N, CA, C and O atoms as CSV, one atom per row, in Angstrom:
chain,resi,resn,atom,element,x,y,z
A,1,UNK,N,N,-43.631,-1.069,11.215
A,1,UNK,CA,C,-42.362,-1.728,11.050
A,1,UNK,C,C,-41.296,-0.677,10.711
A,1,UNK,O,O,-41.521,0.202,9.880
A,2,UNK,N,N,-40.166,-0.781,11.350
A,2,UNK,CA,C,-39.092,0.179,11.160
A,2,UNK,C,C,-38.366,-0.079,9.838
A,2,UNK,O,O,-38.060,-1.222,9.497
A,3,UNK,N,N,-38.099,0.988,9.111
A,3,UNK,CA,C,-37.387,0.882,7.845
A,3,UNK,C,C,-35.900,0.647,8.116
A,3,UNK,O,O,-35.306,1.288,8.983
A,4,UNK,N,N,-35.321,-0.266,7.372
A,4,UNK,CA,C,-33.893,-0.553,7.506
A,4,UNK,C,C,-33.145,0.325,6.514
A,4,UNK,O,O,-33.440,0.312,5.319
A,5,UNK,N,N,-32.177,1.086,7.012
A,5,UNK,CA,C,-31.434,2.010,6.149
A,5,UNK,C,C,-30.518,1.236,5.199
A,5,UNK,O,O,-30.198,0.069,5.424
A,6,UNK,N,N,-30.117,1.909,4.153
A,6,UNK,CA,C,-29.213,1.305,3.180
A,6,UNK,C,C,-27.892,0.931,3.849
A,6,UNK,O,O,-27.334,-0.131,3.575
A,7,UNK,N,N,-27.393,1.800,4.725
A,7,UNK,CA,C,-26.116,1.501,5.378
A,7,UNK,C,C,-26.216,0.236,6.242
A,7,UNK,O,O,-25.254,-0.529,6.314
A,8,UNK,N,N,-27.358,0.005,6.895
A,8,UNK,CA,C,-27.534,-1.221,7.681
A,8,UNK,C,C,-27.640,-2.447,6.778
A,8,UNK,O,O,-27.121,-3.513,7.107
A,9,UNK,N,N,-28.311,-2.289,5.646
A,9,UNK,CA,C,-28.410,-3.390,4.682
A,9,UNK,C,C,-27.030,-3.744,4.125
A,9,UNK,O,O,-26.669,-4.916,4.021
A,10,UNK,N,N,-26.275,-2.717,3.774
A,10,UNK,CA,C,-24.933,-2.954,3.237
A,10,UNK,C,C,-24.055,-3.665,4.257
A,10,UNK,O,O,-23.348,-4.613,3.917
A,11,UNK,N,N,-24.097,-3.218,5.491
A,11,UNK,CA,C,-23.312,-3.851,6.546
A,11,UNK,C,C,-23.700,-5.318,6.717
A,11,UNK,O,O,-22.835,-6.181,6.865
A,12,UNK,N,N,-24.997,-5.597,6.697
A,12,UNK,CA,C,-25.469,-6.982,6.837
A,12,UNK,C,C,-25.023,-7.833,5.649
A,12,UNK,O,O,-24.644,-8.991,5.826
A,13,UNK,N,N,-25.066,-7.277,4.458
A,13,UNK,CA,C,-24.617,-8.013,3.278
A,13,UNK,C,C,-23.128,-8.333,3.361
A,13,UNK,O,O,-22.705,-9.421,2.968
A,14,UNK,N,N,-22.334,-7.399,3.865
A,14,UNK,CA,C,-20.901,-7.665,4.037
A,14,UNK,C,C,-20.663,-8.766,5.072
A,14,UNK,O,O,-19.709,-9.534,4.946
A,15,UNK,N,N,-21.515,-8.852,6.085
A,15,UNK,CA,C,-21.396,-9.941,7.070
A,15,UNK,C,C,-21.633,-11.284,6.389
A,15,UNK,O,O,-20.891,-12.239,6.623
A,16,UNK,N,N,-22.660,-11.363,5.552
A,16,UNK,CA,C,-22.951,-12.601,4.817
A,16,UNK,C,C,-21.762,-12.988,3.939
A,16,UNK,O,O,-21.364,-14.152,3.906
A,17,UNK,N,N,-21.203,-12.019,3.236
A,17,UNK,CA,C,-20.056,-12.295,2.366
A,17,UNK,C,C,-18.859,-12.767,3.180
A,17,UNK,O,O,-18.189,-13.729,2.803
A,18,UNK,N,N,-18.588,-12.091,4.299
A,18,UNK,CA,C,-17.443,-12.470,5.121
A,18,UNK,C,C,-17.595,-13.889,5.661
A,18,UNK,O,O,-16.641,-14.666,5.647
A,19,UNK,N,N,-18.786,-14.226,6.135
A,19,UNK,CA,C,-19.004,-15.587,6.646
A,19,UNK,C,C,-18.816,-16.625,5.544
A,19,UNK,O,O,-18.241,-17.687,5.786
A,20,UNK,N,N,-19.288,-16.332,4.352
A,20,UNK,CA,C,-19.097,-17.252,3.239
A,20,UNK,C,C,-17.626,-17.418,2.897
A,20,UNK,O,O,-17.178,-18.522,2.590
A,21,UNK,N,N,-16.871,-16.325,2.948
A,21,UNK,CA,C,-15.437,-16.411,2.666
A,21,UNK,C,C,-14.737,-17.287,3.702
A,21,UNK,O,O,-13.887,-18.107,3.354
A,22,UNK,N,N,-15.088,-17.114,4.954
A,22,UNK,CA,C,-14.484,-17.908,6.024
A,22,UNK,C,C,-14.809,-19.389,5.832
A,22,UNK,O,O,-13.928,-20.244,5.929
A,23,UNK,N,N,-16.072,-19.682,5.560
A,23,UNK,CA,C,-16.451,-21.087,5.408
A,23,UNK,C,C,-15.866,-21.704,4.145
A,23,UNK,O,O,-15.553,-22.895,4.146
A,24,UNK,N,N,-15.708,-20.945,3.079
A,24,UNK,CA,C,-15.053,-21.473,1.879
A,24,UNK,C,C,-13.637,-21.927,2.220
A,24,UNK,O,O,-13.193,-22.989,1.785
A,25,UNK,N,N,-12.931,-21.104,3.009
A,25,UNK,CA,C,-11.573,-21.470,3.413
A,25,UNK,C,C,-11.565,-22.666,4.353
A,25,UNK,O,O,-10.724,-23.553,4.215
A,26,UNK,N,N,-12.485,-22.701,5.301
A,26,UNK,CA,C,-12.560,-23.835,6.230
A,26,UNK,C,C,-12.825,-25.130,5.467
A,26,UNK,O,O,-12.172,-26.144,5.713
A,27,UNK,N,N,-13.784,-25.095,4.543
A,27,UNK,CA,C,-14.100,-26.295,3.771
A,27,UNK,C,C,-12.909,-26.721,2.911
A,27,UNK,O,O,-12.623,-27.914,2.802
A,28,UNK,N,N,-12.215,-25.764,2.303
A,28,UNK,CA,C,-11.047,-26.094,1.477
A,28,UNK,C,C,-9.939,-26.718,2.311
A,28,UNK,O,O,-9.316,-27.691,1.887
A,29,UNK,N,N,-9.691,-26.170,3.487
A,29,UNK,CA,C,-8.665,-26.727,4.377
A,29,UNK,C,C,-9.066,-28.117,4.844
A,29,UNK,O,O,-8.224,-29.010,4.938
A,30,UNK,N,N,-10.346,-28.304,5.135
A,30,UNK,CA,C,-10.847,-29.616,5.566
A,30,UNK,C,C,-10.611,-30.668,4.488
A,30,UNK,O,O,-10.223,-31.794,4.799
A,31,UNK,N,N,-10.841,-30.316,3.228
A,31,UNK,CA,C,-10.616,-31.257,2.123
A,31,UNK,C,C,-9.145,-31.620,2.022
A,31,UNK,O,O,-8.806,-32.789,1.835
A,32,UNK,N,N,-8.264,-30.625,2.145
A,32,UNK,CA,C,-6.821,-30.887,2.083
A,32,UNK,C,C,-6.415,-31.834,3.214
A,32,UNK,O,O,-5.660,-32.781,2.994
A,33,UNK,N,N,-6.916,-31.577,4.420
A,33,UNK,CA,C,-6.581,-32.424,5.569
A,33,UNK,C,C,-7.147,-33.829,5.392
A,33,UNK,O,O,-6.456,-34.816,5.642
A,34,UNK,N,N,-8.405,-33.920,4.960
A,34,UNK,CA,C,-9.051,-35.227,4.783
A,34,UNK,C,C,-8.352,-36.065,3.714
A,34,UNK,O,O,-8.237,-37.282,3.859
A,35,UNK,N,N,-7.892,-35.434,2.663
A,35,UNK,CA,C,-7.203,-36.153,1.589
A,35,UNK,C,C,-5.726,-36.373,1.866
A,35,UNK,O,O,-5.040,-37.059,1.109
A,36,UNK,N,N,-5.236,-35.783,2.961
A,36,UNK,CA,C,-3.823,-35.873,3.341
A,36,UNK,C,C,-2.901,-35.464,2.196
A,36,UNK,O,O,-1.826,-36.030,2.000
A,37,UNK,N,N,-3.359,-34.460,1.445
A,37,UNK,CA,C,-2.572,-33.928,0.344
A,37,UNK,C,C,-1.875,-32.654,0.799
A,37,UNK,O,O,-2.433,-31.876,1.572
A,38,UNK,N,N,-0.659,-32.444,0.320
A,38,UNK,CA,C,-0.049,-31.141,0.610
A,38,UNK,C,C,-0.798,-30.059,-0.176
A,38,UNK,O,O,-1.228,-30.277,-1.308
A,39,UNK,N,N,-0.938,-28.918,0.441
A,39,UNK,CA,C,-1.666,-27.820,-0.190
A,39,UNK,C,C,-0.749,-27.132,-1.187
A,39,UNK,O,O,0.329,-26.660,-0.826
A,40,UNK,N,N,-1.172,-27.079,-2.425
A,40,UNK,CA,C,-0.374,-26.469,-3.486
A,40,UNK,C,C,-0.776,-25.009,-3.668
A,40,UNK,O,O,-1.853,-24.711,-4.184
A,41,UNK,N,N,0.091,-24.113,-3.243
A,41,UNK,CA,C,-0.149,-22.689,-3.438
A,41,UNK,C,C,0.663,-22.210,-4.635
A,41,UNK,O,O,1.826,-22.582,-4.787
A,42,UNK,N,N,0.055,-21.387,-5.485
A,42,UNK,CA,C,0.805,-20.872,-6.631
A,42,UNK,C,C,1.766,-19.771,-6.191
A,42,UNK,O,O,1.326,-18.659,-5.898
A,43,UNK,N,N,3.048,-20.050,-6.139
A,43,UNK,CA,C,4.021,-19.039,-5.730
A,43,UNK,C,C,4.416,-19.170,-4.275
A,43,UNK,O,O,4.137,-20.177,-3.624
A,44,UNK,N,N,5.064,-18.143,-3.780
A,44,UNK,CA,C,5.557,-18.110,-2.412
A,44,UNK,C,C,4.389,-18.028,-1.425
A,44,UNK,O,O,3.541,-17.143,-1.541
A,45,UNK,N,N,4.344,-18.934,-0.469
A,45,UNK,CA,C,3.236,-19.010,0.489
A,45,UNK,C,C,3.086,-17.722,1.297
A,45,UNK,O,O,1.964,-17.286,1.554
A,46,UNK,N,N,4.192,-17.111,1.698
A,46,UNK,CA,C,4.107,-15.878,2.487
A,46,UNK,C,C,3.493,-14.738,1.676
A,46,UNK,O,O,2.700,-13.956,2.200
A,47,UNK,N,N,3.853,-14.648,0.425
A,47,UNK,CA,C,3.290,-13.602,-0.446
A,47,UNK,C,C,1.805,-13.848,-0.672
A,47,UNK,O,O,0.998,-12.922,-0.591
A,48,UNK,N,N,1.451,-15.079,-0.953
A,48,UNK,CA,C,0.042,-15.433,-1.188
A,48,UNK,C,C,-0.792,-15.132,0.056
A,48,UNK,O,O,-1.896,-14.599,-0.056
A,49,UNK,N,N,-0.285,-15.464,1.222
A,49,UNK,CA,C,-1.031,-15.204,2.462
A,49,UNK,C,C,-1.121,-13.714,2.760
A,49,UNK,O,O,-2.124,-13.261,3.311
A,50,UNK,N,N,-0.097,-12.943,2.408
A,50,UNK,CA,C,-0.163,-11.481,2.592
A,50,UNK,C,C,-1.241,-10.887,1.690
A,50,UNK,O,O,-2.000,-10.019,2.122
A,51,UNK,N,N,-1.312,-11.341,0.459
A,51,UNK,CA,C,-2.355,-10.876,-0.461
A,51,UNK,C,C,-3.732,-11.270,0.072
A,51,UNK,O,O,-4.661,-10.463,0.071
A,52,UNK,N,N,-3.852,-12.519,0.527
A,52,UNK,CA,C,-5.123,-12.995,1.076
A,52,UNK,C,C,-5.522,-12.193,2.317
A,52,UNK,O,O,-6.700,-11.888,2.499
A,53,UNK,N,N,-4.563,-11.854,3.160
A,53,UNK,CA,C,-4.862,-11.063,4.360
A,53,UNK,C,C,-5.399,-9.691,3.976
A,53,UNK,O,O,-6.334,-9.189,4.599
A,54,UNK,N,N,-4.810,-9.089,2.957
A,54,UNK,CA,C,-5.276,-7.783,2.496
A,54,UNK,C,C,-6.683,-7.877,1.923
A,54,UNK,O,O,-7.570,-7.110,2.299
A,55,UNK,N,N,-6.878,-8.815,1.018
A,55,UNK,CA,C,-8.160,-8.907,0.314
A,55,UNK,C,C,-9.288,-9.339,1.246
A,55,UNK,O,O,-10.407,-8.843,1.115
A,56,UNK,N,N,-9.027,-10.236,2.169
A,56,UNK,CA,C,-10.094,-10.667,3.077
A,56,UNK,C,C,-10.439,-9.596,4.106
A,56,UNK,O,O,-11.498,-9.651,4.732
A,57,UNK,N,N,-9.559,-8.633,4.280
A,57,UNK,CA,C,-9.892,-7.534,5.191
A,57,UNK,C,C,-10.835,-6.523,4.565
A,57,UNK,O,O,-11.415,-5.706,5.280
A,58,UNK,N,N,-11.004,-6.554,3.257
A,58,UNK,CA,C,-11.935,-5.629,2.614
A,58,UNK,C,C,-13.350,-5.830,3.165
A,58,UNK,O,O,-13.943,-4.867,3.651
A,59,UNK,N,N,-13.916,-7.050,3.108
A,59,UNK,CA,C,-15.271,-7.208,3.660
A,59,UNK,C,C,-15.324,-6.999,5.175
A,59,UNK,O,O,-16.321,-6.505,5.701
A,60,UNK,N,N,-14.268,-7.371,5.862
A,60,UNK,CA,C,-14.251,-7.163,7.317
A,60,UNK,C,C,-14.391,-5.674,7.621
A,60,UNK,O,O,-15.214,-5.281,8.449
A,61,UNK,N,N,-13.594,-4.851,6.956
A,61,UNK,CA,C,-13.657,-3.410,7.170
A,61,UNK,C,C,-14.988,-2.822,6.706
A,61,UNK,O,O,-15.508,-1.895,7.327
A,62,UNK,N,N,-15.541,-3.359,5.611
A,62,UNK,CA,C,-16.785,-2.811,5.078
A,62,UNK,C,C,-17.978,-3.067,6.004
A,62,UNK,O,O,-18.958,-2.324,5.955
A,63,UNK,N,N,-17.915,-4.089,6.835
A,63,UNK,CA,C,-18.978,-4.311,7.824
A,63,UNK,C,C,-19.109,-3.072,8.698
A,63,UNK,O,O,-20.216,-2.607,8.973
A,64,UNK,N,N,-17.980,-2.546,9.127
A,64,UNK,CA,C,-17.962,-1.354,9.978
A,64,UNK,C,C,-18.139,-0.069,9.167
A,64,UNK,O,O,-18.963,0.780,9.506
A,65,UNK,N,N,-17.362,0.062,8.098
A,65,UNK,CA,C,-17.369,1.314,7.339
A,65,UNK,C,C,-18.730,1.614,6.717
A,65,UNK,O,O,-19.092,2.781,6.566
A,66,UNK,N,N,-19.483,0.590,6.358
A,66,UNK,CA,C,-20.821,0.804,5.793
A,66,UNK,C,C,-21.743,1.513,6.768
A,66,UNK,O,O,-22.705,2.162,6.357
A,67,UNK,N,N,-21.458,1.394,8.040
A,67,UNK,CA,C,-22.290,2.026,9.061
A,67,UNK,C,C,-21.824,3.423,9.445
A,67,UNK,O,O,-22.614,4.218,9.954
A,68,UNK,N,N,-20.552,3.734,9.210
A,68,UNK,CA,C,-20.037,4.990,9.771
A,68,UNK,C,C,-19.572,6.026,8.752
A,68,UNK,O,O,-19.482,7.208,9.082
A,69,UNK,N,N,-19.279,5.616,7.538
A,69,UNK,CA,C,-18.812,6.585,6.552
A,69,UNK,C,C,-19.931,7.536,6.142
A,69,UNK,O,O,-21.112,7.198,6.226
A,70,UNK,N,N,-19.546,8.713,5.704
A,70,UNK,CA,C,-20.521,9.653,5.172
A,70,UNK,C,C,-21.153,9.068,3.918
A,70,UNK,O,O,-20.624,8.128,3.326
A,71,UNK,N,N,-22.273,9.624,3.524
A,71,UNK,CA,C,-23.030,9.130,2.363
A,71,UNK,C,C,-22.144,8.959,1.125
A,71,UNK,O,O,-22.086,7.873,0.548
A,72,UNK,N,N,-21.465,10.013,0.725
A,72,UNK,CA,C,-20.671,9.983,-0.504
A,72,UNK,C,C,-19.516,8.983,-0.407
A,72,UNK,O,O,-19.298,8.194,-1.327
A,73,UNK,N,N,-18.783,9.014,0.694
A,73,UNK,CA,C,-17.665,8.088,0.893
A,73,UNK,C,C,-18.167,6.652,0.994
A,73,UNK,O,O,-17.514,5.723,0.517
A,74,UNK,N,N,-19.324,6.477,1.615
A,74,UNK,CA,C,-19.912,5.157,1.792
A,74,UNK,C,C,-20.269,4.535,0.445
A,74,UNK,O,O,-19.939,3.380,0.176
A,75,UNK,N,N,-20.943,5.309,-0.393
A,75,UNK,CA,C,-21.305,4.812,-1.737
A,75,UNK,C,C,-20.058,4.385,-2.493
A,75,UNK,O,O,-19.998,3.281,-3.034
A,76,UNK,N,N,-19.057,5.270,-2.528
A,76,UNK,CA,C,-17.841,4.976,-3.287
A,76,UNK,C,C,-17.102,3.771,-2.707
A,76,UNK,O,O,-16.652,2.904,-3.455
A,77,UNK,N,N,-16.977,3.712,-1.394
A,77,UNK,CA,C,-16.267,2.597,-0.753
A,77,UNK,C,C,-16.963,1.273,-1.047
A,77,UNK,O,O,-16.298,0.275,-1.325
A,78,UNK,N,N,-18.296,1.255,-0.989
A,78,UNK,CA,C,-19.024,0.020,-1.257
A,78,UNK,C,C,-18.889,-0.415,-2.711
A,78,UNK,O,O,-18.772,-1.608,-2.991
A,79,UNK,N,N,-18.905,0.533,-3.633
A,79,UNK,CA,C,-18.746,0.190,-5.048
A,79,UNK,C,C,-17.352,-0.388,-5.302
A,79,UNK,O,O,-17.219,-1.445,-5.918
A,80,UNK,N,N,-16.321,0.303,-4.828
A,80,UNK,CA,C,-14.944,-0.145,-5.044
A,80,UNK,C,C,-14.690,-1.477,-4.326
A,80,UNK,O,O,-14.109,-2.394,-4.907
A,81,UNK,N,N,-15.121,-1.581,-3.073
A,81,UNK,CA,C,-14.898,-2.813,-2.303
A,81,UNK,C,C,-15.625,-4.004,-2.922
A,81,UNK,O,O,-15.078,-5.105,-2.978
A,82,UNK,N,N,-16.848,-3.789,-3.385
A,82,UNK,CA,C,-17.606,-4.881,-4.000
A,82,UNK,C,C,-16.934,-5.339,-5.292
A,82,UNK,O,O,-16.842,-6.539,-5.551
A,83,UNK,N,N,-16.470,-4.401,-6.095
A,83,UNK,CA,C,-15.790,-4.774,-7.341
A,83,UNK,C,C,-14.484,-5.524,-7.068
A,83,UNK,O,O,-14.215,-6.546,-7.701
A,84,UNK,N,N,-13.672,-5.026,-6.133
A,84,UNK,CA,C,-12.413,-5.700,-5.792
A,84,UNK,C,C,-12.674,-7.100,-5.235
A,84,UNK,O,O,-11.979,-8.054,-5.583
A,85,UNK,N,N,-13.667,-7.210,-4.379
A,85,UNK,CA,C,-13.978,-8.510,-3.782
A,85,UNK,C,C,-14.525,-9.469,-4.827
A,85,UNK,O,O,-14.211,-10.659,-4.803
A,86,UNK,N,N,-15.334,-8.966,-5.736
A,86,UNK,CA,C,-15.868,-9.806,-6.818
A,86,UNK,C,C,-14.733,-10.336,-7.698
A,86,UNK,O,O,-14.737,-11.506,-8.080
A,87,UNK,N,N,-13.777,-9.490,-8.014
A,87,UNK,CA,C,-12.611,-9.924,-8.799
A,87,UNK,C,C,-11.846,-11.012,-8.043
A,87,UNK,O,O,-11.428,-12.007,-8.634
A,88,UNK,N,N,-11.666,-10.820,-6.749
A,88,UNK,CA,C,-10.958,-11.801,-5.918
A,88,UNK,C,C,-11.706,-13.130,-5.877
A,88,UNK,O,O,-11.103,-14.192,-6.029
A,89,UNK,N,N,-13.027,-13.069,-5.669
A,89,UNK,CA,C,-13.831,-14.291,-5.560
A,89,UNK,C,C,-13.786,-15.079,-6.871
A,89,UNK,O,O,-13.613,-16.298,-6.863
A,90,UNK,N,N,-13.938,-14.389,-7.975
A,90,UNK,CA,C,-13.961,-15.069,-9.272
A,90,UNK,C,C,-12.545,-15.463,-9.707
A,90,UNK,O,O,-12.317,-16.587,-10.154
A,91,UNK,N,N,-11.605,-14.533,-9.573
A,91,UNK,CA,C,-10.239,-14.781,-10.029
A,91,UNK,C,C,-9.461,-15.766,-9.178
A,91,UNK,O,O,-8.598,-16.483,-9.682
A,92,UNK,N,N,-9.762,-15.802,-7.899
A,92,UNK,CA,C,-9.039,-16.696,-7.002
A,92,UNK,C,C,-9.782,-17.983,-6.756
A,92,UNK,O,O,-9.526,-18.684,-5.776
A,93,UNK,N,N,-10.689,-18.289,-7.633
A,93,UNK,CA,C,-11.589,-19.418,-7.441
A,93,UNK,C,C,-10.964,-20.787,-7.578
A,93,UNK,O,O,-9.791,-20.945,-7.919
A,94,UNK,N,N,-11.785,-21.746,-7.302
A,94,UNK,CA,C,-11.404,-23.144,-7.319
A,94,UNK,C,C,-12.534,-23.894,-8.034
A,94,UNK,O,O,-13.658,-23.400,-8.126
A,95,UNK,N,N,-12.226,-25.067,-8.529
A,95,UNK,CA,C,-13.252,-25.845,-9.228
A,95,UNK,C,C,-13.998,-26.802,-8.303
A,95,UNK,O,O,-14.869,-27.546,-8.754
A,96,UNK,N,N,-13.667,-26.787,-7.020
A,96,UNK,CA,C,-14.367,-27.652,-6.062
A,96,UNK,C,C,-15.825,-27.202,-5.942
A,96,UNK,O,O,-16.119,-26.007,-5.961
A,97,UNK,N,N,-16.724,-28.167,-5.820
A,97,UNK,CA,C,-18.152,-27.870,-5.791
A,97,UNK,C,C,-18.519,-26.905,-4.660
A,97,UNK,O,O,-19.316,-25.989,-4.861
A,98,UNK,N,N,-17.939,-27.108,-3.474
A,98,UNK,CA,C,-18.267,-26.211,-2.361
A,98,UNK,C,C,-17.870,-24.776,-2.693
A,98,UNK,O,O,-18.579,-23.835,-2.335
A,99,UNK,N,N,-16.735,-24.604,-3.378
A,99,UNK,CA,C,-16.295,-23.254,-3.705
A,99,UNK,C,C,-17.194,-22.626,-4.758
A,99,UNK,O,O,-17.502,-21.436,-4.681
A,100,UNK,N,N,-17.612,-23.403,-5.728
A,100,UNK,CA,C,-18.511,-22.879,-6.764
A,100,UNK,C,C,-19.827,-22.416,-6.144
A,100,UNK,O,O,-20.347,-21.360,-6.504
A,101,UNK,N,N,-20.366,-23.204,-5.216
A,101,UNK,CA,C,-21.615,-22.831,-4.535
A,101,UNK,C,C,-21.424,-21.542,-3.740
A,101,UNK,O,O,-22.215,-20.607,-3.861
A,102,UNK,N,N,-20.377,-21.499,-2.933
A,102,UNK,CA,C,-20.135,-20.330,-2.084
A,102,UNK,C,C,-19.787,-19.101,-2.929
A,102,UNK,O,O,-20.264,-18.002,-2.644
A,103,UNK,N,N,-18.974,-19.273,-3.952
A,103,UNK,CA,C,-18.599,-18.141,-4.813
A,103,UNK,C,C,-19.818,-17.592,-5.550
A,103,UNK,O,O,-19.914,-16.386,-5.780
A,104,UNK,N,N,-20.736,-18.460,-5.917
A,104,UNK,CA,C,-21.968,-18.005,-6.567
A,104,UNK,C,C,-22.783,-17.144,-5.607
A,104,UNK,O,O,-23.271,-16.079,-5.984
A,105,UNK,N,N,-22.928,-17.605,-4.373
A,105,UNK,CA,C,-23.667,-16.844,-3.356
A,105,UNK,C,C,-22.964,-15.514,-3.087
A,105,UNK,O,O,-23.609,-14.467,-3.040
A,106,UNK,N,N,-21.653,-15.555,-2.911
A,106,UNK,CA,C,-20.897,-14.315,-2.682
A,106,UNK,C,C,-21.066,-13.342,-3.844
A,106,UNK,O,O,-21.260,-12.145,-3.633
A,107,UNK,N,N,-20.992,-13.849,-5.057
A,107,UNK,CA,C,-21.121,-12.992,-6.242
A,107,UNK,C,C,-22.488,-12.343,-6.313
A,107,UNK,O,O,-22.602,-11.163,-6.648
A,108,UNK,N,N,-23.527,-13.104,-6.001
A,108,UNK,CA,C,-24.890,-12.553,-6.003
A,108,UNK,C,C,-24.993,-11.431,-4.979
A,108,UNK,O,O,-25.518,-10.360,-5.283
A,109,UNK,N,N,-24.497,-11.668,-3.773
A,109,UNK,CA,C,-24.575,-10.650,-2.730
A,109,UNK,C,C,-23.700,-9.439,-3.052
A,109,UNK,O,O,-24.062,-8.312,-2.714
A,110,UNK,N,N,-22.566,-9.656,-3.694
A,110,UNK,CA,C,-21.732,-8.527,-4.107
A,110,UNK,C,C,-22.430,-7.694,-5.174
A,110,UNK,O,O,-22.314,-6.469,-5.178
A,111,UNK,N,N,-23.152,-8.347,-6.076
A,111,UNK,CA,C,-23.931,-7.613,-7.070
A,111,UNK,C,C,-25.073,-6.840,-6.416
A,111,UNK,O,O,-25.401,-5.733,-6.842
A,112,UNK,N,N,-25.677,-7.423,-5.382
A,112,UNK,CA,C,-26.722,-6.707,-4.637
A,112,UNK,C,C,-26.130,-5.467,-3.973
A,112,UNK,O,O,-26.749,-4.403,-3.985
A,113,UNK,N,N,-24.940,-5.595,-3.395
A,113,UNK,CA,C,-24.266,-4.435,-2.800
A,113,UNK,C,C,-24.042,-3.358,-3.860
A,113,UNK,O,O,-24.295,-2.178,-3.619
A,114,UNK,N,N,-23.571,-3.768,-5.018
A,114,UNK,CA,C,-23.345,-2.797,-6.098
A,114,UNK,C,C,-24.638,-2.091,-6.485
A,114,UNK,O,O,-24.641,-0.876,-6.686
A,115,UNK,N,N,-25.726,-2.828,-6.591
A,115,UNK,CA,C,-27.014,-2.220,-6.949
A,115,UNK,C,C,-27.446,-1.238,-5.869
A,115,UNK,O,O,-27.830,-0.110,-6.180
A,116,UNK,N,N,-27.389,-1.652,-4.591
A,116,UNK,CA,C,-27.753,-0.747,-3.501
A,116,UNK,C,C,-26.895,0.514,-3.527
A,116,UNK,O,O,-27.419,1.622,-3.412
A,117,UNK,N,N,-25.584,0.355,-3.678
A,117,UNK,CA,C,-24.680,1.503,-3.625
A,117,UNK,C,C,-24.900,2.437,-4.811
A,117,UNK,O,O,-24.899,3.656,-4.645
A,118,UNK,N,N,-25.086,1.889,-5.983
A,118,UNK,CA,C,-25.273,2.721,-7.163
A,118,UNK,C,C,-26.612,3.455,-7.118
A,118,UNK,O,O,-26.687,4.630,-7.477
A,119,UNK,N,N,-27.660,2.772,-6.681
A,119,UNK,CA,C,-28.999,3.378,-6.660
A,119,UNK,C,C,-29.278,4.194,-5.399
A,119,UNK,O,O,-30.304,4.869,-5.311
A,120,UNK,N,N,-28.376,4.135,-4.430
A,120,UNK,CA,C,-28.572,4.808,-3.155
A,120,UNK,C,C,-28.618,6.312,-3.362
A,120,UNK,O,O,-27.679,6.901,-3.897
A,121,UNK,N,N,-29.702,6.926,-2.943
A,121,UNK,CA,C,-29.763,8.383,-3.005
A,121,UNK,C,C,-29.702,8.943,-1.588
A,121,UNK,O,O,-29.823,8.202,-0.612
A,122,UNK,N,N,-29.519,10.224,-1.486
A,122,UNK,CA,C,-29.300,10.825,-0.172
A,122,UNK,C,C,-30.578,10.996,0.644
A,122,UNK,O,O,-30.547,11.645,1.689
A,123,UNK,N,N,-31.698,10.434,0.200
A,123,UNK,CA,C,-32.927,10.491,0.989
A,123,UNK,C,C,-32.956,9.399,2.051
A,123,UNK,O,O,-33.721,9.487,3.012
A,124,UNK,N,N,-32.123,8.364,1.884
A,124,UNK,CA,C,-32.055,7.271,2.849
A,124,UNK,C,C,-30.648,7.235,3.424
A,124,UNK,O,O,-29.813,6.428,3.016
A,125,UNK,N,N,-30.405,8.115,4.369
A,125,UNK,CA,C,-29.055,8.257,4.892
A,125,UNK,C,C,-28.817,7.541,6.215
A,125,UNK,O,O,-27.667,7.272,6.563
A,126,UNK,N,N,-29.831,7.237,6.932
A,126,UNK,CA,C,-29.635,6.698,8.258
A,126,UNK,C,C,-29.681,7.816,9.283
A,126,UNK,O,O,-30.112,8.925,8.966
A,127,UNK,N,N,-29.252,7.552,10.483
A,127,UNK,CA,C,-29.425,8.508,11.566
A,127,UNK,C,C,-28.291,9.510,11.714
A,127,UNK,O,O,-28.501,10.561,12.320
A,128,UNK,N,N,-27.109,9.240,11.194
A,128,UNK,CA,C,-25.955,10.087,11.473
A,128,UNK,C,C,-25.632,11.114,10.386
A,128,UNK,O,O,-24.765,11.965,10.585
A,129,UNK,N,N,-26.308,11.049,9.254
A,129,UNK,CA,C,-26.006,11.969,8.166
A,129,UNK,C,C,-27.105,12.990,7.995
A,129,UNK,O,O,-28.249,12.782,8.399
A,130,UNK,N,N,-26.731,14.091,7.388
A,130,UNK,CA,C,-27.717,15.102,7.017
A,130,UNK,C,C,-28.019,14.940,5.533
A,130,UNK,O,O,-27.164,14.503,4.763
A,131,UNK,N,N,-29.234,15.292,5.137
A,131,UNK,CA,C,-29.593,15.208,3.730
A,131,UNK,C,C,-28.806,16.264,2.954
A,131,UNK,O,O,-28.641,17.400,3.398
A,132,UNK,N,N,-28.332,15.851,1.790
A,132,UNK,CA,C,-27.573,16.741,0.929
A,132,UNK,C,C,-28.494,17.213,-0.170
A,132,UNK,O,O,-29.078,16.397,-0.883
A,133,UNK,N,N,-28.632,18.508,-0.316
A,133,UNK,CA,C,-29.553,19.048,-1.336
A,133,UNK,C,C,-28.918,19.070,-2.694
A,133,UNK,O,O,-29.548,19.492,-3.663
């Protein structure tokens, strides 16, 4: 059986997180539409959406960057991205049951990313990197 590199695992974990983020938003929008309630955003909608566009691009970019960055940059990017995304997931949360379920799953996977990135040593680099002595 072929060993899966840390960079491939990290990329796959970011895919899981991104899909959960998308579905959390879809479910939230569905509830607003089903209840025929206007969506209450805290503050200016354009500003909130700009912030959301920035933050949701973190996992999107990490799907790719986890596969192509050098070992050192990859570790640091995954640690920083996981922490920022975890803050966003928890801080931007909602009390709806679907969001609590999805945010819990996202948080678990973000913690797994942090563990992989922190414990990642240069012996498991994947195919494109050289071992660093």
